[in-house]
C-alpha positions in Angstrom: -49.0 -21.4 -2.3 -45.7 -20.7 -0.6 -42.9 -23.2 0.3 -43.6 -25.2 3.4 -41.7 -24.0 6.5 -38.4 -25.8 7.2 -36.8 -26.3 10.5 -33.5 -24.5 10.7 -30.9 -26.6 12.4 -27.4 -25.4 13.4 -24.6 -27.6 12.4 -21.5 -28.5 14.4 -18.2 -27.9 12.6 -17.9 -31.7 12.3 -21.4 -32.1 10.7 -20.7 -29.2 8.4 -17.4 -30.7 7.2 -19.2 -34.0 6.6 -21.9 -32.3 4.6 -19.4 -30.5 2.5 -17.5 -33.7 1.7 -20.5 -35.2 0.0 -22.4 -32.1 -1.3 -22.5 -31.2 -5.0 -23.1 -27.6 -3.8 -20.6 -25.6 -1.7 -21.9 -24.0 1.5 -20.4 -21.4 3.7 -21.2 -21.8 7.4 -22.1 -18.7 9.5 -22.4 -19.4 13.2 -23.5 -23.0 12.5 -26.0 -22.1 9.7 -25.1 -23.4 6.2 -25.7 -21.1 3.2 -25.4 -22.4 -0.4 -23.0 -20.4 -2.6 -24.1 -19.0 -6.0 -22.0 -19.3 -9.1 -20.0 -16.4 -10.5 -20.1 -14.6 -13.9 -17.3 -14.5 -16.5 -15.7 -11.3 -15.3 -15.5 -12.6 -11.8 -13.9 -15.9 -12.9 -11.4 -14.1 -15.2 -10.4 -11.7 -12.4 -9.8 -14.6 -10.0 -7.7 -16.4 -12.7 -5.6 -13.3 -13.2 -5.1 -12.8 -9.5 -4.0 -16.4 -9.1 -1.5 -16.0 -12.0 -0.1 -12.8 -10.4 -0.1 -14.0 -6.8 1.3 -17.5 -7.4 5.0 -16.5 -7.9 4.9 -14.2 -4.9 3.4 -16.9 -2.7 5.9 -19.6 -3.8 8.9 -17.2 -3.4 7.8 -16.8 0.3 7.3 -20.5 0.7 3.6 -20.1 1.3 0.5 -21.8 -0.1 -2.1 -20.1 -2.4 -5.6 -21.4 -2.5 -8.3 -20.6 -5.1 -12.0 -20.8 -4.2 -12.2 -24.4 -3.0 -10.4 -24.3 0.3 -12.4 -23.4 3.3 -11.2 -20.9 5.9 -12.3 -21.3 9.4 -12.8 -17.9 11.0 -14.6 -18.9 14.2 -15.8 -21.9 16.2 -18.8 -22.5 13.8 -18.0 -20.2 10.8 -16.3 -21.2 7.6 -15.9 -19.3 4.3 -14.6 -20.1 0.9 -12.5 -17.0 0.0 -11.8 -16.4 -3.7 -8.1 -16.6 -2.9 -6.0 -16.8 0.2 -2.3 -17.0 0.9 -1.2 -19.0 3.9 2.4 -18.9 5.3 1.7 -20.7 8.6 1.9 -24.4 9.1 -1.3 -26.2 8.0 -3.8 -27.2 10.7 -4.3 -30.9 11.3 -7.6 -31.0 9.4 -6.8 -31.1 5.6 -10.2 -29.5 4.6 -9.6 -26.0 5.9 -7.0 -23.4 6.8 -7.1 -21.1 9.8 -4.2 -18.7 9.5 -4.0 -16.8 6.2 -1.8 -13.7 5.8 -3.8 -12.4 2.8 -7.5 -13.0 1.8 -8.9 -11.9 -1.5 -12.6 -11.6 -2.3 -13.7 -10.6 -5.8 -16.9 -8.6 -5.4 -20.2 -9.6 -7.0 -23.5 -7.7 -6.7 -25.2 -10.4 -4.6 -22.3 -10.9 -2.1 -20.7 -7.4 -1.9 -22.4 -6.4 1.2 -21.4 -9.6 3.0 -17.8 -9.2 1.8 -17.7 -5.6 3.0 -19.3 -6.0 6.4 -19.5 -9.5 7.8 -16.4 -11.0 6.2 -14.3 -7.8 6.6 -14.5 -7.9 10.4 -14.2 -11.7 10.7 -11.2 -11.8 8.5 -9.5 -8.8 10.2 -10.0 -10.6 13.6 -7.6 -13.3 12.5 -4.3 -12.8 14.2 -2.3 -14.0 11.2 -4.1 -11.7 8.6 -2.0 -8.9 7.3 -4.3 -7.8 4.4 -7.8 -8.2 3.0 -8.1 -7.4 -0.7 -11.5 -6.5 -2.3 -11.5 -6.5 -6.1 -14.4 -5.3 -8.1 -15.6 -7.5 -11.0 -17.6 -4.6 -12.5 -14.9 -1.8 -12.9 -11.2 -1.4 -12.2 -11.1 -0.9 -8.5 -8.9 -2.7 -5.9 -9.3 -2.0 -2.2 -6.9 -3.1 0.5 -7.4 -3.3 4.2 -3.9 -3.6 5.7 -3.3 -4.4 9.3 -0.4 -2.6 10.9 -0.3 -3.4 14.6 -3.6 -2.4 16.1 -4.5 -0.2 13.2 -6.3 -1.0 9.9 -5.3 1.1 7.0 -7.5 1.4 3.9 -6.2 2.0 0.4 -8.2 2.1 -2.9 -6.7 2.1 -6.4 -8.2 2.3 -9.9 -4.8 2.1 -11.6 -1.1 1.6 -10.7 0.5 -0.8 -8.3 -0.5 -2.0 -4.9 2.2 -3.2 -2.5 0.9 -6.4 -0.8 1.4 -7.1 2.9 3.0 -10.5 3.8 3.9 -11.5 0.2 6.2 -8.5 -0.1 5.4 -7.8 -3.8 3.5 -5.5 -6.0 0.2 -6.1 -7.7 -0.7 -4.2 -10.9 -4.3 -3.1 -11.1 -4.0 -3.2 -14.9 -2.7 -6.8 -14.8 -5.7 -7.9 -12.6 -8.1 -6.7 -15.3 -6.1 -7.9 -18.4 -8.4 -9.6 -20.9 -11.5 -9.0 -18.7 -14.4 -7.4 -20.6 -16.0 -5.4 -17.8 -19.8 -4.9 -18.0 -20.9 -1.3 -18.6 -22.5 0.2 -15.6 -26.3 0.5 -15.9 -28.1 3.6 -14.7 
């Protein structure tokens, strides 16, 4: 027998923030609907750790803040995400539980969330006036993709090796350094 039907109720931003303050499980909110977040594998976590290590000095040099995984980003009236990393150079909003104006957002791709990161989050992040770059980093193979905003245009760049110049933080990011010490899973066929 299947699971009994549940009533889906949209949450206000205030109700969502209250839920998150006491929940043992993190939820992203999409147009008022909460979605529980899954855990990540070893490669994902190591890539995020390497990125934090590499981005932290650039962020501090610019006088900005760097968040890893646990800070919410409000991207709409009733939509909040937990980016893997985000750099924020704007003054913080009044609410201490989320940011609204990052200049760089980073998502490390995992098989179960890649489509969301590439479609839904891509356009929501790029709609933020403060955003200069959205970085997608594979956790399965050396591949870093940057969507860079320049005026009204969005430029795309993909690298499997070498250095990537980051928007807003004015520094370079080495693809090899992102994957240092990460045992990437062989691709199954």
